[in-house]
C-alpha positions in Angstrom: 0.1 -21.7 -13.8 -2.3 -24.0 -12.5 -3.2 -25.8 -9.5 -5.2 -28.7 -9.8 -8.2 -27.7 -12.7 -7.6 -23.7 -11.7 -5.3 -21.7 -14.3 -3.7 -18.5 -13.4 -3.2 -16.3 -16.3 -2.1 -12.6 -16.7 -4.0 -9.5 -17.0 -3.2 -8.5 -20.8 -5.8 -6.4 -22.6 -8.9 -4.1 -22.1 -11.3 -7.4 -21.8 -9.0 -8.6 -18.8 -9.3 -5.7 -17.1 -13.4 -5.7 -16.9 -13.4 -9.5 -16.1 -10.9 -8.3 -13.4 -12.9 -5.9 -11.9 -15.9 -7.7 -11.9 -14.3 -10.9 -9.5 -15.7 -8.7 -6.5 -19.3 -8.9 -7.8 -19.2 -12.1 -8.1 -17.7 -13.6 -5.3 -19.6 -11.4 -3.0 -23.0 -11.6 -5.2 -24.8 -13.0 -1.5 -23.1 -10.6 1.1 -25.4 -7.8 1.6 -22.5 -6.0 3.7 -20.6 -5.7 0.1 -20.8 -2.1 -1.7 -19.6 -2.9 -5.5 -17.0 -0.3 -6.4 -17.8 2.5 -9.5 -16.0 0.7 -12.0 -14.7 3.9 -13.6 -13.1 4.8 -10.5 -11.8 1.1 -10.0 -10.7 0.9 -13.7 -8.2 4.4 -13.9 -6.6 2.9 -10.3 -5.5 0.0 -12.3 -4.9 2.0 -15.1 -0.9 2.9 -15.7 -1.3 5.9 -17.6 -3.5 7.0 -14.2 -2.9 6.1 -11.5 0.5 7.5 -10.2 1.9 4.2 -8.5 3.2 3.2 -11.7 5.3 5.6 -11.6 7.3 3.4 -8.8 6.0 0.0 -9.1 6.2 -2.8 -11.2 2.5 -4.2 -11.2 1.0 -7.7 -13.1 -2.3 -8.3 -12.9 -3.9 -12.1 -12.8 -7.0 -13.7 -12.8 -7.6 -17.6 -11.7 -10.2 -19.8 -14.3 -11.5 -23.2 -14.1 -13.7 -24.6 -16.9 -13.6 -21.0 -18.8 -14.9 -19.2 -15.4 -13.4 -16.4 -13.9 -13.0 -17.3 -10.1 -10.6 -14.9 -8.6 -7.9 -12.2 -8.8 -4.8 -11.0 -7.4 -2.2 -8.3 -8.0 2.0 -8.6 -7.7 3.8 -5.3 -7.1 7.2 -4.5 -6.3 7.0 -0.8 -5.0 10.4 1.0 -5.1 10.2 3.3 -2.4 9.5 1.0 -0.2 12.5 -0.9 -1.2 14.6 1.8 -1.6 13.6 2.8 2.1 13.7 -0.6 3.9 16.5 -2.8 1.7 14.4 -5.5 2.5 13.4 -7.7 -0.9 9.8 -7.4 0.2 6.8 -7.6 -2.9 3.8 -7.2 -2.2 0.5 -8.9 -3.4 -3.0 -7.3 -3.3 -6.8 -7.4 -5.0 -7.1 -10.8 -3.7 -10.4 -11.8 -4.0 -11.8 -15.5 -4.7 -14.6 -17.8 -4.5 -14.5 -20.3 -1.7 -12.0 -22.5 -2.3 -8.3 -23.0 -0.9 -7.2 -24.6 -4.5 -7.5 -21.3 -5.9 -6.3 -19.0 -3.4 -3.3 -21.5 -3.7 -2.8 -20.7 -7.4 -3.4 -17.3 -7.1 -0.6 -16.6 -4.4 1.9 -19.0 -6.2 1.5 -17.1 -8.8 2.0 -13.6 -7.4 4.6 -15.2 -5.3 6.6 -16.7 -8.4 6.2 -13.3 -10.2 7.8 -11.5 -7.2 10.7 -14.0 -7.1 11.5 -14.0 -10.5 12.4 -9.6 -9.7 14.2 -10.5 -6.5 12.0 -10.3 -3.8 12.2 -13.1 -0.9 9.1 -12.2 0.8 5.5 -11.1 0.0 3.4 -9.1 2.1 -0.6 -7.9 1.3 -2.8 -7.4 0.5 -2.3 -4.0 -0.3 -4.3 -2.5 -3.3 -1.7 -1.3 -4.2 0.0 0.5 -1.0 -0.2 0.9 2.2 -1.4 4.1 2.0 -4.2 2.6 0.0 -6.5 -0.5 1.0 -4.8 -2.8 3.1 -5.3 -6.2 4.6 -8.1 -8.6 4.8 -10.7 -8.3 6.9 -10.9 -10.7 9.8 -13.9 -9.5 12.1 -16.3 -7.0 12.2 -18.0 -8.6 9.1 -21.4 -7.5 10.0 -21.0 -3.5 8.9 -20.4 -2.5 5.2 -16.7 -1.1 4.9 -16.4 2.7 4.5 -15.0 4.3 2.0 -11.5 3.1 0.3 -11.4 0.7 3.4 -11.9 -3.2 1.8 -14.2 -6.1 2.6 -14.0 -9.5 2.8 -15.8 -13.3 3.8 -14.6 -15.2 6.8 -13.0 -17.9 4.5 -10.6 -15.4 3.5 -8.7 -16.0 6.8 -8.9 -19.4 7.1 -7.4 -20.3 3.4 -4.8 -18.3 3.7 -3.6 -19.3 6.9 -3.9 -22.7 6.2 -1.6 -22.1 3.3 1.1 -20.8 5.5 0.4 -17.1 5.4 1.5 -15.6 9.0 0.1 -12.2 10.7 2.2 -9.4 9.9 0.3 -7.0 11.5 -2.9 -6.0 12.0 -5.0 -2.8 11.4 -7.9 -1.2 13.6 -11.3 0.1 12.3 -13.0 3.0 15.0 -16.6 3.5 14.7 -17.9 6.7 16.7 -21.5 5.7 16.8 -23.7 8.9 16.4 -20.3 11.1 16.9 -21.2 11.3 20.3 -20.4 14.2 22.6 -16.8 13.1 24.1 -17.1 12.5 28.4 -17.1 15.7 30.0 -13.1 15.2 31.4 -12.7 14.9 27.5 -14.6 18.2 26.5 -12.7 20.4 29.6 -9.4 19.3 27.9 -10.4 20.1 24.6 -11.7 23.7 26.2 -8.6 24.1 28.4 -6.4 23.3 25.5 -8.7 25.6 23.3 -7.6 28.4 25.7 -4.0 28.0 26.5 -3.2 29.9 23.1 -0.7 28.1 22.3 -2.7 25.7 20.2 -4.8 27.4 17.3 -6.6 25.4 14.8 -8.2 26.5 11.1 -10.2 24.7 8.8 -8.7 23.9 4.9 -8.3 26.7 2.7 -9.8 25.7 -1.1 -8.4 28.9 -2.2 -5.0 28.0 -0.8 -5.1 24.5 -1.5 -1.5 24.1 -2.8 -0.7 25.2 0.5 -2.6 23.5 3.0 -2.0 20.4 1.1 1.5 21.0 1.3 1.3 21.3 4.9 -1.4 18.3 5.3 1.6 15.8 3.8 4.6 17.6 5.8 3.0 16.7 9.1 1.3 13.3 7.4 4.6 12.3 6.3 6.8 13.7 9.6 3.9 12.0 12.0 3.9 8.4 10.1 7.8 8.5 9.6 8.5 5.7 12.1 5.5 3.9 11.6 5.5 -0.1 10.8 5.9 -0.2 6.9 5.1 3.5 6.2 6.3 4.9 2.7 5.9 9.3 2.5 3.5 10.0 -0.2 4.9 11.0 -3.4 3.9 14.8 -5.3 2.0 13.2 -8.0 -0.3 11.0 -5.1 -0.7 14.0 -3.1 -2.0 15.9 -6.3 -4.6 13.6 -7.0 -5.5 13.7 -3.1 -6.0 17.6 -3.8 -8.3 16.6 -6.9 -10.5 14.3 -4.3 -10.6 16.7 -1.8 -11.7 19.8 -4.0 -14.9 17.3 -5.6 -16.1 15.8 -2.2 -15.4 17.8 0.6 -16.2 21.1 2.4 -13.7 23.1 4.2 -14.4 22.2 7.3 -13.9 18.3 6.7 -10.4 19.1 7.0 -8.7 20.9 10.0 -4.7 22.0 10.6 -3.9 22.8 14.1 -0.9 24.7 15.0 1.5 25.1 18.5 2.9 28.3 18.8 2.5 29.2 15.4 3.8 26.3 13.5 1.8 23.3 11.7 1.5 20.6 14.1 -1.2 18.6 13.7 -4.1 18.0 10.5 -7.1 15.4 10.3 -8.8 14.7 6.7 -12.1 13.6 6.7 -14.1 12.6 3.5 -17.9 11.6 3.3 -18.3 7.5 3.2 -19.6 7.6 -0.5 -20.2 4.4 0.4 -23.5 5.2 1.5 -24.3 6.4 -1.8 -23.4 4.1 -4.1 -23.8 0.6 -2.8 -27.0 0.1 -4.6 -25.4 1.1 -8.3 -23.9 -2.2 -8.9 -20.8 -0.4 -9.6 -22.5 1.5 -13.1 -23.1 5.3 -13.8 -25.3 4.9 -16.2 -27.9 5.0 -17.4 -29.5 6.4 -14.3 -26.7 6.0 -11.7 -25.0 9.3 -12.6 -28.3 11.5 -11.3 -28.7 9.3 -7.8 -25.0 9.5 -7.0 -25.1 13.8 -7.8 -28.9 13.9 -5.8 -27.6 12.2 -3.1 -24.1 14.0 -2.7 -26.0 17.4 -2.6 -29.8 16.9 -1.3 -28.5 16.2 2.7 -25.2 15.5 4.5 -23.5 12.0 4.2 -25.1 9.6 6.5 -21.1 8.8 7.6 -18.0 9.9 7.1 -14.1 8.5 7.7 -11.0 9.9 8.9 -8.3 8.4 6.4 -5.6 10.7 8.0 -4.8 12.0 11.5 -1.5 13.0 12.3 0.9 14.9 15.2 3.9 15.6 14.4 6.6 13.6 15.6 8.7 15.8 18.0 4.8 16.1 20.2 4.6 12.8 20.5 4.3 10.6 24.1 3.9 14.5 24.8 0.7 16.3 26.8 1.3 18.6 24.1 0.7 15.9 21.3 -2.5 14.1 23.3 -4.0 17.8 23.5 -3.1 18.5 19.3 -5.0 14.9 18.8 -7.5 15.7 20.9 -8.3 19.2 19.2 -8.0 17.9 15.0 -10.5 15.0 16.0 -13.2 16.6 18.1 -13.0 20.0 15.9 -13.9 17.9 13.0 -16.7 15.5 14.8 -17.9 18.6 15.9 -18.8 20.4 12.6 -20.2 16.8 11.2 -22.5 16.7 14.6 -23.4 20.0 13.6 -24.7 19.7 9.7 -26.7 16.2 11.2 -23.9 13.4 10.2 -24.8 9.8 12.2 -21.8 7.9 12.4 -17.6 8.3 11.6 -14.9 5.9 11.3 -11.8 6.9 12.3 -9.5 3.9 10.2 -6.7 2.6 10.1 -4.4 2.4 13.5 -1.9 -0.2 13.6 -3.0 -2.6 16.8 0.6 -1.8 18.8 0.1 2.0 18.2 -1.4 2.3 22.2 -0.9 6.0 22.7 -3.3 6.9 19.8 -5.5 4.1 20.3 -5.8 5.4 24.1 -6.1 9.2 22.5 -9.1 7.7 20.5 -10.9 5.8 22.8 -11.1 8.4 25.6 -12.8 10.2 22.5 -15.3 7.4 22.5 -14.4 5.7 19.5 -14.8 1.6 20.0 -12.6 -1.0 17.7 -15.3 -2.6 15.4 -12.9 -3.9 12.6 -9.5 -5.1 12.1 -7.8 -5.9 9.2 -4.9 -8.1 9.3 -1.7 -8.4 6.5 0.1 -11.4 6.0 3.5 -12.3 4.9 5.3 -15.1 3.4 8.8 -16.1 2.5 9.3 -16.8 -1.2 
């Protein structure tokens, strides 16, 4: 397909995949906030043999060329778990990166929409790279800070071009900054202490020796807590196993906590070291010296920052004092551990813009909204 002098073609070979992965390095070459992701990890992420997302989705990657040069990329995907849950004939796009040219954006988005329409889709949403449980949205506010681990990055013209082409806002996602992991206000500290003293609420850290057991608990809470959220799709067993492998490699046990109410697991929080702090200057490569730098940074001192990608309270406690107490307890317990080891900054992301009860809890604990990501949609 062409858009003036722009040609969009399918990614079919290893050479094509390499070009697909190279696009962000070219697009963001002059952006000091950009963090090049590790090529080997991104290569596995887009590999049907490595990524369990492909077990329940149809995916096609595309690159855009102009005058023989790659100028953009996009994915189109039909997530069958989403279709089964919502029956809304909505396909998705992701991995949208392109040079500052509305014609390139148009050619990429048109090709993704065409591919989805051929598979019976009536609407397109995104970007999701690949699912809502992974990188989601286009950055529209907060360009002065580098992205945290597993969060997307964009330039201001992305929003301008997408909206000029008729894509409309579906939902905004908010990232919260805990600068310095500041101790919460006195009133909140007293509430946390009362919660702990009550005896009804108890908390413990992850057990790596019983990782399978604790993963089941964490995902059970996640799938229940998030079940009513916009566009929610539960994690599959294969995706849970992949999460477990990441946790074994990256985190100490107190990065993850599970809270119980009257002996029954009811809330959890998972944090990850922000590996973007460690890899920013590696240009996506571990060889020849990147692996040594990365290992030294990982094990020589605590991370500069952490991200909390998963936090949830079981649905039966939503809107109750017990639920608020559980949320306060798991967030503060994790951050207390990180403060003790010298971590300087935390991010809690992301939260739906209209999830006001959770946003209030986070803001009462000292979180400041500092990045906004927008998910777009368009009839096709």
